Backbone bond lengths (Angstrom), bond angles and torsions (degrees), N, CA, C in turn:
res aa  C-N    CA-C-N  psi(-1)  N-CA   C-N-CA  omega(-1)  CA-C   N-CA-C  phi
1 M - - - 1.487 - - 1.467 112.11 -
2 T 1.294 119.20 127.57 1.455 128.48 177.14 1.471 111.57 -80.96
3 I 1.269 118.75 131.76 1.590 121.65 175.42 1.546 106.98 -79.57
4 A 1.327 113.62 129.69 1.496 120.01 -176.60 1.556 108.14 -75.48
5 S 1.299 113.83 153.88 1.370 124.30 -179.19 1.564 106.04 -66.88
6 P 1.362 118.51 140.57 1.479 119.91 175.53 1.500 114.35 -83.66
7 C 1.363 113.44 9.29 1.571 115.00 -174.41 1.468 110.10 -63.61
8 V 1.330 116.66 132.80 1.453 125.26 178.02 1.497 112.67 -109.67
9 R 1.351 118.42 12.91 1.430 125.69 174.70 1.529 109.20 62.41
10 N 1.339 117.46 33.23 1.440 122.55 174.80 1.564 107.41 -126.59
11 C 1.346 115.62 60.21 1.462 121.28 -171.77 1.569 109.99 -75.09
12 C 1.234 116.14 111.05 1.475 119.68 169.44 1.486 109.13 -144.81
13 L 1.244 119.16 119.48 1.493 123.98 -174.63 1.570 109.95 -87.25
14 D 1.333 116.72 136.71 1.349 117.23 173.82 1.530 112.70 -87.70
15 E 1.366 116.68 -170.97 1.552 118.67 -179.26 1.513 112.35 -61.18
16 L 1.362 119.11 -19.88 1.498 122.02 -176.39 1.522 108.29 -103.56
17 D 1.340 121.73 13.25 1.403 127.34 176.54 1.571 109.68 63.39
18 V 1.372 110.11 40.72 1.534 120.26 175.21 1.547 106.96 -105.49
19 C 1.273 116.05 128.99 1.468 112.61 177.60 1.533 111.17 -78.10
20 L 1.328 117.24 133.60 1.402 124.84 -179.83 1.538 115.27 -72.92
21 G 1.377 114.64 -16.17 1.512 120.43 177.97 1.534 111.76 -79.24
22 C 1.350 113.12 -51.44 1.528 122.53 -169.64 1.473 115.93 -110.15
23 G 1.346 116.64 -20.05 1.382 122.79 175.79 1.618 114.29 89.01
24 R 1.322 113.38 -1.90 1.460 115.73 -178.60 1.507 111.26 -85.79
25 T 1.347 116.80 158.96 1.501 122.89 174.47 1.549 108.48 -74.17
26 L 1.243 112.29 166.17 1.508 112.88 175.70 1.527 110.21 -66.14
27 D 1.353 122.93 -36.12 1.441 124.37 -179.77 1.476 108.43 -65.69
28 E 1.359 120.08 -35.45 1.505 124.56 -176.43 1.504 109.08 -71.19
29 I 1.452 112.53 -39.55 1.491 117.12 174.63 1.472 112.06 -58.07
30 T 1.437 116.43 -54.15 1.439 119.46 -174.77 1.511 115.78 -64.70
31 S 1.416 118.39 -29.26 1.350 124.95 177.72 1.502 122.62 -86.85
32 W 1.378 111.06 -3.98 1.507 123.63 -172.94 1.581 106.88 -55.44
33 S 1.239 119.62 -51.58 1.582 121.03 -169.04 1.553 110.21 -69.47
34 T 1.287 118.99 -19.89 1.441 123.31 173.27 1.498 118.68 -102.34
35 S 1.352 114.67 3.77 1.473 117.56 -178.55 1.633 109.49 -91.31
36 G 1.259 111.23 150.26 1.482 118.14 178.95 1.517 105.94 -81.02
37 N 1.386 115.38 171.79 1.441 121.06 -176.76 1.546 109.82 -64.63
38 N 1.358 117.99 -40.16 1.470 115.84 172.87 1.490 117.89 -53.83
39 E 1.286 114.85 -46.41 1.510 124.93 177.52 1.556 106.36 -61.53
40 K 1.301 119.18 -46.06 1.368 123.88 -174.68 1.568 111.11 -64.47
41 S 1.345 115.05 -39.61 1.516 124.97 176.42 1.540 106.11 -59.74
42 R 1.323 117.99 -48.52 1.482 121.44 -171.18 1.567 106.53 -70.46
43 I 1.344 117.29 -37.86 1.563 119.55 173.39 1.481 109.45 -59.63
44 L 1.377 119.71 -48.93 1.422 118.62 -179.04 1.501 114.85 -61.75
45 D 1.315 118.58 -39.60 1.424 124.70 177.52 1.586 109.94 -58.71
46 E 1.333 114.50 -47.44 1.391 119.26 -176.93 1.563 115.29 -72.39
47 A 1.296 109.81 -31.80 1.543 117.05 176.57 1.530 107.38 -68.46
48 K 1.412 120.25 -40.12 1.420 122.24 175.66 1.438 112.48 -61.04
49 Q 1.353 118.26 -46.54 1.410 122.63 179.30 1.531 110.95 -61.35
50 G 1.269 117.27 -41.25 1.498 119.65 -178.70 1.547 108.20 -69.23
51 C 1.265 119.34 -36.21 1.505 119.67 179.99 1.568 109.28 -70.51
52 D 1.375 118.84 -45.06 1.410 121.37 173.44 1.496 114.22 -54.24
53 I 1.291 115.31 -38.35 1.568 121.09 178.81 1.603 104.40 -68.32
54 R 1.261 115.90 -48.00 1.495 114.95 -179.21 1.468 116.82 -61.49
55 I 1.345 117.71 -37.29 1.446 124.05 178.23 1.483 111.07 -64.50
56 S 1.373 112.48 -44.73 1.453 120.25 -179.45 1.543 108.24 -62.34
57 H 1.318 118.69 -45.69 1.446 122.56 -179.85 1.531 108.37 -59.37
58 L 1.363 116.72 -52.66 1.434 120.19 179.14 1.520 115.27 -54.58
59 A 1.369 115.84 -38.07 1.410 119.11 175.76 1.606 113.98 -61.07
60 Q 1.288 110.60 -40.01 1.420 116.68 177.69 1.537 114.40 -63.84
61 V 1.347 110.49 -39.01 1.513 113.14 -179.03 1.496 109.21 -73.22
62 V 1.378 121.85 -32.61 1.382 125.73 -179.87 1.512 107.78 -65.66
63 S 1.247 112.24 -49.94 1.603 123.51 177.79 1.524 110.34 -50.92
64 K 1.381 114.70 -42.94 1.435 120.99 -171.80 1.592 107.89 -78.26
65 Y 1.241 114.23 -45.03 1.537 120.50 -165.43 1.602 108.69 -112.02
66 G 1.246 120.78 -16.17 1.411 120.56 -178.87 1.479 108.60 94.81
67 A 1.367 119.41 172.14 1.415 125.03 -178.23 1.460 113.15 -82.51
């Protein structure tokens, strides 16, 4: 079974070349189609961790400065 791409068609890269839509780096996005399932699982885990950190950071900023 192949792991589906996490792409949500909201591609916008931040200053570190991380997609704000799916949380993958540009390198991870471009290598997705040739990556094996183990690598895809690793990418998904890291993307989720990165998204969780980004959300936590944004929550702190909103708490401090307001929406």
